[in-house]
N, C-alpha and C positions, 0 to 999 in steps of 0.2 A: 182396717179390721178393728172391730170393737173388742176392748179388753173385758175379760170376765171379772166381775167385782168380787172382792174377797168374801162378801156376804153370801153370794151364790155358791162359791166354793165351799164355804162352811156348811151351808144347808145341804149341799150335795154329799159332802163327806159324812155328816151326821145321818142323813137318810140312808146312805149305803151301809153304814155301820148297823143301823137298826134292821135293815133288810137281812143282812148277814146273820145277825143274832137271832132273828125270828126264824130264818131258814134252818139254822143249826138246832134251835129248840124243837122245831117241828120234825126234823129228821132224826133226832136222837131216839134211841130205844127207850121204851117205858121202864120205869123202875118197879121193882117188886113192891106190892102194897102190903103183903102180909109175910110173916116169917114162918109160915107153916111148911114151906118147901125148902127150908134151910135158912141161913142168915140172909137178911135183907140188905140190899145195897142202898145207900143214901145218895150216891153220886154215880154218874154214868161210867166212871172208871172202875166202879166196884168197891169203893171205900166203904167200910162197915159203918153202920149208924153208931153214934156215941152210946146209945142205950143198950146195944147188943155186945159191947166189948166185954 
């Protein structure tokens, strides 16, 4: 049986990480663009923007 080289493992790990980050980015809800409907959130967790504190 042939051993998997460390270079292939490294590329597979980096590729998987990039796919997971991209999937998380695309599946996260959009942020509010304007503060007309209340305070705008700068982060998906709802943290306020520094300019609105």
